[in-house]
C-alpha positions as CSV (number, residue, x, y, z in Angstrom):
1,V,33.7,-88.3,-110.5
2,Q,32.7,-91.2,-108.0
3,L,29.4,-92.5,-107.0
4,V,28.6,-94.5,-104.0
5,E,25.3,-96.2,-103.5
6,S,24.0,-97.9,-100.1
7,G,20.6,-99.0,-98.7
8,G,18.7,-101.3,-100.4
9,G,18.4,-105.1,-98.8
10,L,15.3,-107.5,-99.3
11,V,11.9,-106.8,-98.0
12,Q,8.4,-108.1,-98.0
13,A,5.8,-106.8,-100.3
14,G,4.1,-103.3,-98.8
15,D,7.5,-102.6,-97.3
16,S,9.0,-99.3,-97.6
17,L,12.9,-99.1,-98.0
18,S,15.4,-96.4,-98.9
19,V,18.6,-96.3,-101.1
20,S,21.2,-93.3,-101.1
21,C,24.2,-92.1,-103.1
22,V,27.0,-89.9,-102.6
23,A,28.7,-88.2,-105.1
24,S,32.2,-87.5,-104.7
25,G,35.3,-85.4,-107.0
26,V,32.1,-83.7,-108.9
27,T,32.5,-80.6,-111.4
28,P,31.5,-77.4,-110.9
29,D,29.1,-78.2,-113.7
30,F,27.7,-81.2,-112.0
31,A,23.8,-80.5,-112.9
32,G,21.6,-83.4,-110.9
33,M,21.5,-87.0,-109.9
34,G,19.2,-89.9,-110.8
35,W,18.4,-93.4,-109.9
36,F,17.6,-96.0,-112.7
37,R,17.1,-100.1,-112.2
38,Q,17.7,-103.1,-114.2
39,A,15.9,-106.4,-113.1
40,P,17.3,-109.5,-114.3
41,G,16.8,-109.9,-118.5
42,K,15.2,-106.4,-118.6
43,K,16.6,-103.2,-120.0
44,R,18.0,-100.2,-117.5
45,E,14.4,-98.1,-116.8
46,F,14.2,-94.4,-115.2
47,V,13.3,-94.5,-111.8
48,S,13.5,-90.6,-110.6
49,A,15.9,-87.8,-110.7
50,I,16.5,-84.2,-109.3
51,R,17.8,-81.2,-110.8
52,W,20.1,-79.2,-108.6
53,T,19.4,-75.8,-110.3
54,D,15.7,-75.3,-108.9
55,S,15.1,-79.0,-107.3
56,G,13.2,-80.0,-109.7
57,V,12.5,-83.9,-109.7
58,F,11.1,-86.1,-112.6
59,Y,9.6,-89.6,-111.9
60,S,8.6,-92.5,-114.0
61,N,5.1,-93.5,-114.3
62,F,5.6,-96.4,-111.5
63,A,7.5,-94.4,-109.0
64,E,5.0,-91.7,-108.9
65,G,3.1,-91.5,-106.1
66,R,5.1,-94.5,-104.1
67,F,8.8,-93.2,-104.6
68,T,10.1,-89.8,-103.2
69,I,13.6,-88.8,-104.6
70,S,15.4,-86.2,-102.2
71,G,18.5,-84.5,-102.4
72,D,21.4,-82.5,-101.0
73,N,23.1,-80.3,-103.7
74,V,25.9,-79.1,-101.2
75,R,27.0,-82.7,-100.5
76,N,25.7,-83.9,-103.8
77,T,23.7,-86.8,-102.0
78,V,20.8,-88.1,-103.6
79,Y,17.7,-90.2,-101.6
80,L,14.9,-92.2,-102.8
81,Q,12.9,-93.2,-100.3
82,M,10.5,-96.1,-101.8
83,S,6.8,-97.4,-100.2
84,D,4.3,-99.6,-101.1
85,L,6.8,-102.2,-102.7
86,N,6.2,-104.9,-104.7
87,P,8.1,-107.9,-106.6
88,A,8.0,-106.2,-109.5
89,D,10.6,-103.6,-108.0
90,T,13.0,-106.0,-107.9
91,A,16.1,-104.8,-109.4
92,V,19.4,-103.4,-109.1
93,Y,19.0,-99.9,-108.3
94,Y,21.7,-97.4,-109.8
95,C,23.0,-93.9,-108.8
96,A,23.4,-91.6,-111.8
97,G,24.9,-88.2,-112.0
98,T,25.2,-85.8,-115.1
99,D,27.3,-82.8,-115.8
100,R,24.6,-82.1,-118.7
101,E,21.2,-81.5,-118.5
102,V,18.9,-83.8,-116.0
103,A,16.7,-86.2,-118.1
104,I,14.7,-89.4,-118.0
105,S,17.3,-90.8,-120.4
106,A,20.4,-92.6,-119.2
107,L,22.4,-91.4,-122.2
108,A,22.2,-88.1,-120.4
109,Y,24.1,-89.2,-117.3
110,N,28.0,-89.3,-117.4
111,Y,28.5,-90.9,-113.9
112,W,27.2,-94.1,-112.6
113,G,27.5,-96.0,-109.3
114,Q,28.1,-100.0,-108.9
115,G,24.4,-100.6,-108.0
116,T,22.7,-101.7,-105.0
117,Q,20.3,-105.0,-104.8
118,V,16.7,-104.2,-103.7
119,T,14.6,-107.3,-103.6
120,V,11.2,-107.7,-102.8
121,S,9.3,-110.7,-101.5
122,S,6.0,-111.6,-102.0
């Protein structure tokens, strides 16, 4: 299974930005996809996830209300629309996929992309 992210970049505080991720070579058990992020010197943290079976979505507290996840379970593509960005959102954003149950823990995901940098200037 290969996950390839696109999008990301440099934006100013208050701007919006979208990142997307395509999974290829998935198994029939592929259950959903999510996004994590890791800022310099910090642990990787959950951002959002979507479950293919019922399109259930999950958000971290900081993403709720500002970020919107959506996906296409036929194309195994997930999108993350981020709005009202601030410098604290600066991080490498990683796409993740799972054959298990979609969850907020990184341990639930067995496939990872290389990450895409999102930088928010003040």
